[in-house]
C-alpha positions as CSV (number, residue, x, y, z in Angstrom):
1,X,85.1,94.9,86.3
2,X,85.2,91.9,88.3
3,X,84.9,88.2,87.0
4,X,82.3,85.7,87.8
5,X,82.3,82.6,89.7
6,X,81.6,80.6,86.6
7,X,84.0,82.2,84.5
8,X,87.9,81.2,84.3
9,X,90.1,83.7,86.9
10,X,90.7,87.0,85.2
11,X,88.0,86.7,82.7
12,X,86.3,89.8,81.7
13,X,83.3,91.1,79.5
14,X,85.8,93.6,77.8
15,X,86.2,92.5,74.4
16,X,84.8,91.6,70.7
17,X,81.2,90.0,71.1
18,X,79.0,88.3,68.9
19,X,75.1,87.8,68.9
20,X,73.7,84.3,68.8
21,X,72.7,85.0,64.9
22,X,75.8,86.3,64.0
23,X,74.3,89.3,62.3
24,X,76.3,92.1,64.8
25,X,79.5,92.3,66.7
26,X,79.7,94.6,69.6
27,X,83.0,95.8,71.3
28,X,82.5,96.3,75.1
29,X,85.0,98.6,77.0
30,X,85.3,100.4,80.3
31,X,83.5,104.0,79.7
32,X,84.8,105.7,83.1
33,X,83.7,103.5,86.1
34,X,80.9,102.0,83.6
35,X,80.8,99.2,81.3
36,X,79.3,99.9,77.4
37,X,79.4,98.6,74.0
38,X,79.2,99.9,70.6
39,X,78.5,98.1,67.3
40,X,81.3,97.6,65.1
41,X,80.1,95.2,62.3
42,X,76.6,94.5,61.4
43,X,75.5,92.0,58.7
44,X,73.3,92.7,55.8
45,X,69.8,91.7,57.4
46,X,70.7,93.6,60.7
47,X,71.4,96.6,58.9
48,X,67.9,96.1,56.6
49,X,66.1,95.6,59.6
50,X,67.2,98.7,61.2
51,X,66.7,101.1,58.4
52,X,63.3,99.5,58.2
53,X,63.0,100.8,61.9
54,X,64.2,104.3,61.3
55,X,67.7,103.7,62.1
56,X,70.1,104.8,59.0
57,X,73.3,103.2,60.4
58,X,74.0,100.4,63.1
59,X,77.9,100.5,62.9
60,X,78.7,103.2,65.9
61,X,75.5,103.0,67.9
62,X,76.1,102.5,71.7
63,X,74.0,99.1,72.1
64,X,74.9,98.7,76.0
65,X,75.3,101.7,78.3
66,X,75.7,102.6,81.8
67,X,76.4,99.1,83.3
68,X,77.4,98.9,86.8
69,X,78.6,95.9,88.6
70,X,76.0,94.4,90.5
71,X,77.4,91.2,91.8
72,X,80.2,88.9,90.9
73,X,80.4,88.8,87.1
74,X,77.2,90.2,86.8
75,X,76.2,94.1,85.5
76,X,73.0,96.0,85.1
77,X,72.5,98.6,82.9
78,X,70.6,99.7,79.6
79,X,70.4,98.0,76.2
80,X,69.2,99.8,73.3
81,X,67.0,97.5,70.8
82,X,67.2,99.4,67.2
83,X,64.3,97.8,65.6
84,X,62.5,99.3,68.5
85,X,64.1,102.4,69.0
86,X,64.0,102.3,72.7
87,X,66.5,101.6,75.8
88,X,65.6,98.9,78.2
89,X,66.6,97.6,81.7
90,X,69.3,95.1,81.1
91,X,71.7,92.8,82.9
92,X,74.9,91.3,81.8
93,X,76.3,87.9,83.1
94,X,79.4,86.7,82.4
95,X,79.1,82.9,82.1
96,X,82.3,81.9,81.2
97,X,85.6,83.7,79.6
98,X,83.9,83.2,76.0
99,X,80.1,83.6,76.6
100,X,77.9,86.2,78.3
101,X,74.2,86.5,78.7
102,X,72.2,89.8,78.0
103,X,68.9,90.0,79.3
104,X,66.4,93.0,78.5
105,X,63.6,93.4,80.8
106,X,60.4,95.4,80.5
107,X,57.5,96.4,83.2
108,X,60.0,96.5,86.0
109,X,61.6,93.3,85.0
110,X,58.7,91.1,85.1
111,X,59.0,90.2,81.5
112,X,62.7,89.5,80.3
113,X,64.5,87.9,77.0
114,X,68.0,86.9,77.0
115,X,70.5,85.9,74.4
116,X,73.8,84.2,74.9
117,X,76.6,86.1,73.0
118,X,80.1,84.6,72.2
119,X,83.5,86.4,72.3
120,X,85.2,86.8,68.6
């Protein structure tokens, strides 16, 4: 899992990350040769939103799956959106040692949204 040109030497996407609203925390790790991430903490609003969408428990869900290195500091895989109940094509870009950008896309990458996550 290589670092990014933007990140400090030796920076890695492996660690504990928080979404921009601070409503979930995800632990990323190597899953064999791939990168994955599981929800390890969820706040009350995230839990309520997930339950309303039919997801009984957020903690333990694999939010990030099957990410393969696709360039320096960049991975492609799938992101699970609990509120929608689907996995979408996704990229992760390590912006620096304490920030990563997670993008989720539909329609073959024509429409994408992103979030900048911070290391906890």
